[in-house]
N, C-alpha and C positions, 0 to 999 in steps of 0.2 A: 274490798278484795275485788282482782280487775278482773275485766269482764270475762274474757279466756279461762281465769283459773275458778272464777263460779258455771260457767259452762260446761266443763271434764268437769267438776262439783257435781252439778244435777242430769251428765251423763251418768256418771260412777253408781249416782244415787239411782237412778231409771234398769240397769244392767242390777242393782243389787235388790230390787223391788219388784222387776218385773218379769216375766217367764212365758216362755211359749209354750202350747199343752205337744209332747213331744210326738202324740197321734198323727196331731194336723200339721205339724215342721216336716212329717218324714214323709206323709200324702204331698205337700207343696213342691216340697224338692225333690222326690219320687219321680215326679211327672215331666222335670225338664232337664231336654239332652246336656245344653248347654251347662249346665252341674257335671256332667260326669270327668271323673278326672281330677277334680278335688279334693287335697288329705282332708284329713279328719280337723288339722286344724286352719283352713280355708273354712270348712264348713261351718264351724264353731266362729269365727271370725264373720262369717256371711252373718251368720243368726244373731251374732252382736249389735250389726251396722241395723238389719231386720229391723231390733227392739227399737234402735233408738231413732230411725226413719219413723217406723211409725206412734213414737212420742214424739216428736218432732213436728210433722205433717200432720194434718188434719185429712183425712180421706173421706169423701162424699160423694152417697147416691143419687141423682138426679133423676126426671121422670118418674118412671114407676119400677125401678130396678131398687130389691132390698142387697142393699151391701151387707153380704156374712162376714166374720173375722176371715174365714179361709180365704178369702176373692181378696179382703185387700192384703194378708200376707203373699199371697201370689201376687198382687203388684206390685209389693214394696223387695217382692226378691228380684224379680227380672228389672227393678232400678237400681237394686244396691250390688248387681254383679257388676254393673258397671265399676264401679267407686271399691270394691273390693280390697285392692291395693292404692288403691289414695285415701279420700277422706270423708266424712260426713258434712263439711263443711261446703265443697263442693257443690253441695244442694242447698247453698244456702239463701236467702237476703226472700224466703219467699214461704208459702206453708200449706195450700192446697192446691189437691186431688179431686177430680169431678169425673166422676165416674157414669155414661150414662145408658142406657140397656142395649142399644144399637147406638150406628153413624148418627148425629146429630149434626144439626147445619146452622152453623152458626151467621151472622150477617156482617158485612164487611164493607166499606165506603173505601174508595179511591177517586182521584184526579187525572184525567186525563191530559195531555201535551196542553190541550185545546181551554183546560177549567174546567170541562164537564165532570159532575159527578156520578159515578158505578155505582150501583148496589149490586151486591153477588154475593148469593149465596147457596155456598156446595155444599154437599154432606163429608162430612169430615171422618176418618176413625182414632182419631187426635188431633192437636194443638198443643203445644207451648209456649205461654205468651210469658217475652221480655217481663221479671221483676212479678207476674203473675202464676194462677195456676197454670197448671198441667188437666189439662181434659182430657178421658180415656174413651173408646168406646167399649162395655163388656164383652161383649159378641165379638172382637177384634182383642181383646188381650187373652182373652180363655182360646182363640186359635193361637201365639205365639205358641214359642218353647218345643214347637214341630217336626224343631232341624231344617226346617226349609227356608229359611235366610229373612220369615217375615215377622216381626215382632214388635207391637205398634207401641209396646213401655219403653223397648231400646232406643227406640228410633225415637217416642218425645223426649227423653231425657236423655239422650244425644244431643238435643236440642238445647238441652239449659246447660249443659256445659258446653256448649259453642256459643251461648250467649253470656257465658259471665267474662268474654270482651269488654261489657256493656251496649253491646248491639246486637243489631238481628243475628240471628241463626247466619254464616258466611263461610259454615263450613272451614273457618279460621280460630278454635279456639285457645283459650291461653297453653302453651306447650312446658315441659315438663322443664326442671334444669339441666343443662345439656343439651336439651333438644335444639335441632338450626330450626331457625321461621324459614332460612332460604329455604334448606333439602325438605321444609315439612312442604312449602309455597310452590316449588318445581315438581316432587311424587306428587299429591294432587294435583296439580291442573293439572300436567304430563298425564297421566292416570283418567281424569278428565274428559278431558278431550277427545280422550283415544274412546271415551263408553260412549261419551254423546256421537261421536262420528257412526258406532257401532249400530246406536239407536233409529240413527237419522236412515241408514241405508238397512233397517228391517231385519237385523241379523240378530241369532237367538243370544242372548246373554243369560246368563249362570244367576246373574244378579238383576235386582229388579230393577226396571227399566225407566222407573219413577224418581234411580238414582240423577238419572240425566234433566231434572229439572230444575235444578242450580245446586252452585258448588255445597248450601248449608247443606240440601237434599241428600246430596253425592257421600258428605259426612254420615248423616243421620242415619241413612240406608247402609252404605257400607260395614259402619257397625252392627245392625243387627249381624250384619251376613259375617263378620267376623266372630263375634261370638257365636252364635247358631251353626253355621256353614262354612265356618274359617278355613275348609281346603280350599274353598270354592277363590278367597279370596287372595289367599298364600297363591297360586297355582294362575290365578288371571292378573292378579298389581304385586305381585312381593313385596314390591318397593311401598307399599300401600301398607303393608301387611306390617313391614317390619317398625313403619310413623305408627301403627296403632298399638303393637307390642309394646312401643316405648312412653307412645303415650297412655294408656291402658296400664301399664306394668304388668301384664299377663302377654299367655302365649299360649289361647285357646288348642291354635291345631295338636299341640305338642302333647297337651294335658289330653285331649279326645285319645290323642296318637296312646298314650300310656294306660 
């Protein structure tokens, strides 16, 4: 049996054998404003994605955190909304999601232009590794989904999509068939430059200023806003919104307005 057909068979078997408690599912999905406007068919497809995601990913607690099934489903829902109209294979090639109780402090080393090695310890709410795990702070995960444009799960999983080209997150994920690389590059480049100018001039922005850190962070932050506060993206950067609609094959603004 070919590898792809074996995977399809395993997924069918998982969906036949595994169920989610209906009460738990309703509690979790009822918590998130970004699910407003989803059709019954969309919600069923999301539920199936969540079951498969939880079957193929290992979600671990770190530190003193006690990780419940409801917490795992909450993480899976926020991750899977990004690929609702794509495929679970977009999250292929890695297996672990590690969840800390609160911000964690990884240690990174880098060499400067003179060859001097520096050690950086900075508290983080989330981190995504190329071909490695997604690491999350539960305190920040629990804060997401409030229609404020902040969602650490979406942010880190957007980085995972960004890394599908095989390198670090740079704001240029593999595009959908029919999308133009030139258009994506121009639209995101112009928007990023405009956003950085606004932040440098200390002008108020509807979008998290952290997006000015790099093109990769701009894509991840705009993904958060695209799903949580889509009107702000559509009004502030309409061309970026159109590109995100084409990439994710979703229109959250229209969905919420309905």
